[in-house]
C-alpha positions, -999 to 999 in steps of 0.1 A, spaced: 547 894 729 555 899 692 592 888 698 582 856 716 558 847 688 586 852 663 610 831 683 583 804 686 577 805 648 615 803 642 618 772 664 589 755 646 605 763 613 637 746 624 656 779 627 680 785 656 669 814 677 697 840 677 704 866 703 683 898 700 690 919 669 705 890 648 689 871 619 678 835 624 700 809 608 684 782 586 691 746 596 716 725 578 697 711 548 722 685 536 705 652 531 720 622 549 710 601 519 729 620 491 716 626 456 696 603 435 718 584 411 711 582 373 691 552 364 707 528 340 688 521 307 678 486 318 644 470 323 634 470 360 631 432 362 663 424 343 688 398 356 720 407 374 741 401 342 722 428 324 728 454 351 765 443 353 768 450 315 752 484 320 776 491 349 806 481 326 794 505 298 788 533 323 823 530 338 839 529 304 819 561 295 829 578 328 794 578 342 802 566 377 769 575 393 750 554 367 776 526 372 771 527 409 733 525 405 736 496 381 759 477 405 736 483 434 706 469 413 727 440 401 737 432 437 700 433 448 690 409 421 719 386 429 708 385 465 672 375 457 667 339 465 641 314 476 647 297 509 627 279 535 613 303 562 636 287 588 666 298 566 654 333 558 678 349 583 709 331 570 732 353 549 737 346 513 771 334 503 768 338 466 801 345 448 784 369 423 771 391 451 806 392 467 822 402 434 796 429 429 803 443 464 840 444 456 832 462 424 811 488 442 839 493 468 865 498 440 843 523 423 837 541 455 874 547 459 877 558 423 895 527 410 876 522 378 900 495 365 896 474 396 858 478 394 858 466 358 880 436 367 855 426 395 826 429 371 843 407 344 
C-alpha cells in the first residue's frame, strides 16, 4: 500500500516512476519560452525609433539580449495601426517592420554588423 501511494504521489508531482529500488527522476524543467530578456531603458509608450536607437546602443555595447528585446518592442510598435474592422485581418506591409524583422534575424545569427545596417 505504501509503495502504491508513493508511486501515485510521484506521478502527481510529474516524476517518472522508476523500477523498484530506484530513485524517481525529476521531469525536464527547461522552459519552452527561454529566459526573460533585459529591458531597454526606454519609456514603455515610446515610438519605434526610440527602441531602434536603444537596440543600436545595446548592439554596440555587446548587450545582445537587450538589443533583441528593444528590436521586438520596436517591431510591435511599428505594427500598431488603425484600420477598418473589415481590414483587420490583412497583414501589414510596412517597410519599417520588415527592416526590423531583418535586423532581428541578423542578430539571432550573431551578425551584429548586419543587424546595425538594417536598423540604420
